[in-house]
C-alpha positions in Angstrom: -12.9 8.5 -23.3 -9.7 10.0 -21.9 -8.2 8.5 -18.7 -9.3 9.9 -15.4 -7.0 12.6 -14.3 -4.9 11.4 -11.3 -6.0 14.4 -9.2 -9.5 13.0 -9.1 -8.3 10.0 -7.1 -8.2 10.3 -3.3 -4.4 10.3 -2.8 -3.1 10.5 0.7 -0.3 12.6 2.1 3.1 11.1 1.6 6.1 11.3 3.9 9.5 9.6 3.6 12.2 8.9 6.2 15.7 7.7 5.3 17.7 6.2 8.2 21.1 6.1 6.3 21.6 8.5 3.4 25.1 7.1 2.8 23.8 3.5 2.3 24.3 2.2 -1.2 20.6 1.4 -1.3 19.6 5.0 -0.5 22.0 6.3 -3.2 20.4 3.9 -5.7 16.9 4.8 -4.6 17.3 8.5 -5.3 19.2 7.9 -8.5 16.3 6.0 -10.0 13.2 7.2 -8.1 11.3 10.5 -7.6 9.6 9.5 -4.3 6.3 11.5 -4.7 5.8 10.4 -8.3 6.7 6.8 -7.4 4.3 6.6 -4.4 1.5 8.2 -6.4 2.0 5.7 -9.2 1.9 2.8 -6.7 -1.4 4.1 -5.2 -2.9 4.6 -8.6 -2.1 1.0 -9.5 -3.9 -0.2 -6.4 -6.9 2.0 -7.2 -7.1 1.1 -10.9 -6.8 -2.7 -10.4 -8.9 -3.0 -7.2 -11.4 -0.2 -7.4 -11.6 1.0 -11.1 -13.1 4.5 -10.4 -12.4 7.3 -8.0 -15.9 6.9 -6.6 -15.1 3.3 -5.5 -11.7 4.0 -4.1 -11.3 3.9 -0.3 -10.8 7.3 1.3 -9.8 6.3 4.8 -6.0 6.3 4.2 -4.8 9.9 4.9 -1.1 9.3 5.2 1.5 6.8 3.8 5.0 7.1 5.3 7.8 5.3 3.5 10.8 4.4 5.7 14.0 3.4 4.0 16.4 1.6 6.4 19.0 -1.2 6.6 17.2 -4.4 7.6 16.8 -8.0 6.7 14.1 -9.1 4.3 12.5 -6.9 1.7 9.6 -4.8 3.1 6.6 -4.8 5.3 3.5 -2.6 5.9 1.6 -1.8 9.1 -0.6 0.9 10.5 -4.0 2.1 11.5 -7.0 2.6 9.2 -5.9 6.1 8.4 -2.1 6.1 8.6 0.1 3.4 7.0 3.9 2.9 7.3 6.0 1.0 4.8 9.4 -0.1 5.8 11.7 -0.9 2.8 15.1 -2.6 3.1 18.0 -0.5 1.8 20.0 -3.7 1.8 17.5 -5.3 -0.6 17.7 -2.2 -2.9 21.5 -2.4 -2.8 21.3 -6.1 -3.8 19.0 -5.2 -6.7 21.3 -2.7 -8.3 21.1 -4.2 -11.8 17.4 -3.5 -12.0 16.9 -1.0 -9.2 14.1 1.1 -10.6 11.8 -1.8 -11.5 12.5 -3.7 -8.3 11.8 -0.5 -6.2 8.6 0.2 -8.0 7.5 -3.4 -7.9 8.0 -3.6 -4.1 6.3 -0.2 -3.6 3.2 -1.3 -5.6 3.0 -4.6 -3.6 3.3 -2.8 -0.3 0.9 0.0 -1.2 -1.7 -2.6 -2.1 -1.6 -3.7 1.5 -2.6 -0.1 2.5 -5.8 -0.4 0.4 -6.9 -3.9 -0.1 -9.7 -5.6 1.9 -8.9 -8.7 4.0 -12.3 -10.0 5.2 -11.9 -8.4 8.7 -8.5 -10.1 9.0 -9.8 -13.6 8.3 -8.6 -14.0 4.7 -5.8 -16.5 4.1 -2.5 -14.7 4.3 -1.5 -16.2 1.0 -4.5 -14.7 -0.7 -3.7 -11.3 0.7 -0.2 -11.5 -0.6 -1.3 -13.0 -3.9 -3.6 -10.0 -4.5 -0.7 -7.6 -3.9 1.5 -9.5 -6.4 -1.5 -9.7 -8.8 -1.5 -5.9 -8.9 2.3 -5.8 -9.2 2.1 -8.3 -12.1 -0.5 -6.1 -13.9 1.5 -3.0 -13.3 4.2 -4.6 -15.5 6.6 -5.0 -12.6 7.0 -8.8 -12.2 10.7 -9.6 -11.5 12.5 -11.9 -13.9 12.7 -14.8 -11.4 8.9 -15.2 -11.2 7.5 -18.3 -12.8 3.8 -19.0 -13.7 3.9 -22.8 -13.2 3.6 -23.8 -9.5 5.4 -26.7 -7.9 3.3 -29.9 -7.8 2.6 -29.7 -4.1 2.0 -25.9 -4.0 -1.4 -24.8 -2.7 -3.5 -22.1 -4.3 -2.9 -19.9 -1.3 0.8 -20.3 -1.2 0.9 -16.5 -1.7 3.0 -14.1 -3.7 3.7 -15.0 -7.3 2.1 -18.5 -7.0 -1.3 -17.1 -6.0 -0.8 -14.0 -8.2 -0.6 -16.0 -11.4 -3.5 -18.2 -10.3 -5.6 -15.1 -9.8 -4.4 -13.8 -13.1 -5.7 -17.1 -14.7 -9.1 -16.6 -13.0 -9.2 -13.0 -14.3 -8.5 -14.3 -17.9 -11.2 -16.9 -17.6 -13.9 -14.7 -16.0 -13.0 -11.3 -17.5 -11.3 -8.1 -16.3 -12.7 -7.1 -13.0 -12.9 -10.6 -11.4 -10.2 -10.0 -8.9 -11.6 -6.5 -8.2 -14.9 -8.3 -7.4 -13.0 -10.8 -5.2 -11.4 -7.9 -3.3 -14.8 -6.3 -2.8 -16.3 -9.4 -1.3 -13.8 -9.1 1.5 -14.7 -5.6 2.4 -16.7 -6.1 5.6 -17.5 -9.8 5.9 -15.5 -12.8 7.1 -13.7 -15.0 4.6 -15.5 -17.9 3.0 -14.1 -20.0 0.2 -17.6 -20.1 -1.4 -16.8 -16.7 -2.9 -14.8 -18.5 -5.6 -17.9 -20.5 -6.6 -19.8 -17.3 -6.9 -17.1 -15.4 -8.8 -15.6 -18.2 -10.8 -18.2 -21.0 -10.9 -16.2 -23.7 -9.1 -14.7 -24.4 -5.7 -11.2 -22.9 -5.4 -9.5 -26.3 -5.1 -11.2 -27.5 -8.3 -10.1 -24.3 -10.0 -6.5 -24.9 -8.7 -6.5 -28.4 -10.1 -7.7 -27.2 -13.5 -5.1 -24.4 -13.5 -2.3 -26.8 -12.8 -3.5 -29.2 -15.4 -3.5 -26.5 -18.1 0.1 -25.7 -17.1 1.1 -29.4 -17.3 1.8 -29.6 -13.5 1.1 -32.9 -11.8 -1.2 -32.8 -8.8 0.6 -33.0 -5.4 -0.5 -35.5 -2.8 -2.3 -33.0 -0.6 -4.5 -30.4 -2.1 -6.4 -29.5 1.1 -5.4 -26.1 2.4 -4.9 -25.3 6.0 -7.9 -22.9 5.6 -10.1 -25.9 4.8 -8.7 -28.0 7.6 -8.8 -25.7 10.6 -9.5 -22.2 9.7 -5.9 -21.1 9.4 -3.7 -21.0 6.3 -0.2 -22.2 6.0 0.8 -20.7 9.3 -0.2 -17.1 8.3 -1.7 -15.2 11.2 -3.3 -11.9 10.3 -4.1 -9.4 13.0 -7.6 -8.1 12.4 -8.9 -4.6 12.9 -6.5 -1.7 13.4 -2.9 -2.9 13.1 -2.2 -5.6 10.5 1.4 -6.3 9.4 1.9 -7.6 5.8 5.1 -8.3 4.0 
């Protein structure tokens, strides 16, 4: 069966604002990127890895605005249910000149995932939210060269970003394609509960994490208990529920 034509997916409207066209990062961006094509590809990666078919894809997002500006950090995303805004650092782009296209696309994919993923009404661990975004980036073939699969001995499963992304990838390999899609779906309209890992992967998440590290030859750290398990928070992440979350 041929792939689904992209026009069948519920793409939003896209806007772009550049706050300094003379900035080296802006020059690099437009040398390597066609903005509309890049944003559509980023949205399509989110749809394909989190929702699989146009019928399942969320339709609430009507506008994604990309803001390119000088700032510290890399990028962040915020907005309402229908309108999202991604701020992307021109300084980071300038500092990534040797691999500008792949880094720009990787960051765009990560941030666009935040526009579409579910977060259990804002109760999911921040590291899981970020890990899902990097899981999609990983499967889009846009992992940067500094990423490493093996975690540090004391890393927790919900450390976020590449650490959690590779752990989710391992679960996907064990349980079959679609496992992380199912994980995302469980966080659609209910509060977070670690028991979802037992349902989806057959074991408590901390047992899965120990097994994962053992397979990679990583010794267990002294403390495997996550902040989520201790007191309902997770490594200091605070997610704002409902209408205005901010993710990086």
